[in-house]
C-alpha positions, 0 to 999 in steps of 0.5 A: 500500499505505501507503495501505491501512494508513492507511486501516486506522488511520482507520478503526480509532483515529478512531472510538474517538477522536470516543467518547472525545471526546463522551462527557459528564462524569459526571452532567451532561445529554445533553438538554434532560428531563434539564435540567428534572430534575435543575434540578427535584430540586435546587430541591427539595433547596434548597426541604425545607431551607429549609421545615425551616428556616423551621420551626425559627425563632420565630415572628415570624421565620417571619412575616417568611419567609412575607412573603419568600415573598410579595413576591420574586418569581421571582426573588429568592425563589430566591435569598434561600432559596439564601441562607437554608439555606447560612447566608449573610446577605442586604437581608433579614434579619431584624432583631432589633431594640434598642428603644433605637435608632431604626428606620430602613426602607429602601424602593427597587428591587435599585441599594438592596439591594446597598446595604442591607448597606452601611447596616446596616454604617455603622451598627450599634449605632445603627439598627437598618435595615430594607429593604422584603421587595422589589426595591421596582420602580416607583411602581406596584408600591410603590403596590399593597404599601406597607401590608405594607412598611410591617408594623406597626411604628413608623417613626422614618424613611424612606429611600425612591427609586422612578425606573430602574423608572419610566424610560417613565413618564410625569412627569405620573403618576410626581410624581402616584405619588409624591404618593399615597405621600408620603401614606401615608408622612407618616401614618406620623408618620416622617421621610422621606428621598429619595435621588435615582435612581444613575446609569443610562449608555446601553447598547449594547442600549437597555435603559436611556438618560440622560435617563430618570433625568436626568428623574425625578430633576428631577420628584421634585426638585420633589415633594419640595420642595413637601413639604420632603422632604431630599433624599438626593442618591446620583446627584450622589455617585457619578457623578465614581467611575461608571468604577470604581463601576457595572458596566459598560454596567450599572445596578448597582455593583460591591462598592466602589461598594454601600460607598460607597452606602450609607455615604452613604446611611447618613451621610444617615439619621444627619443626619436623625434630630439 
């Protein structure tokens, strides 16, 4: 009799409990199609707000946004749009030049993006710090996009790096492309500063290895020496601090690391402009 009563109670209460436990929170998608539809709707809202914001900008800032739209790609452009409509400052902010100050251009990958704001902070009131409107990637991308990145203005100094994205580029090709890029950069009349690539760990998934960066830093140093180009040795500067400043199993850095790199870059720029 007790077993029968327990079975009845279980039959009555378990379905009710199960139903309650699997009900999704209000508004949560229940399948992939709903999730895709919600994302598309959210993206459309961001796009509408972004375009409305851009429409109100002065012509020179609108032109800059068009360059970013063309250059940032599918990963960084959505991030930029969200930051823009939220009013957050980023590495790709439009820079309103102070005509009394020198103009400096930063060219580099996501590590360069990460320290751009720290460089601007360190050189505020001393230098107009711009950055290329892209994650500049490998030397092949540099050759393809360098004219866009240089723009129409005059540069007093260009601080540049290619390396992490060239880790699989044959050394001979890497040096040859650096030669081509330097030839173009010299035509700007700007002082040039090469930044060595920051360290790559031997990651667990095998995506990154330390040896190719050492090899490419050495190869780049040979090219820079031949051209008399100053080297901002970020690799050596950051290496003693990797345990506290570099993200685990990653090539990127935490906020402390980017602040450190930004200060190091700012010092190199200041020294080169003297």
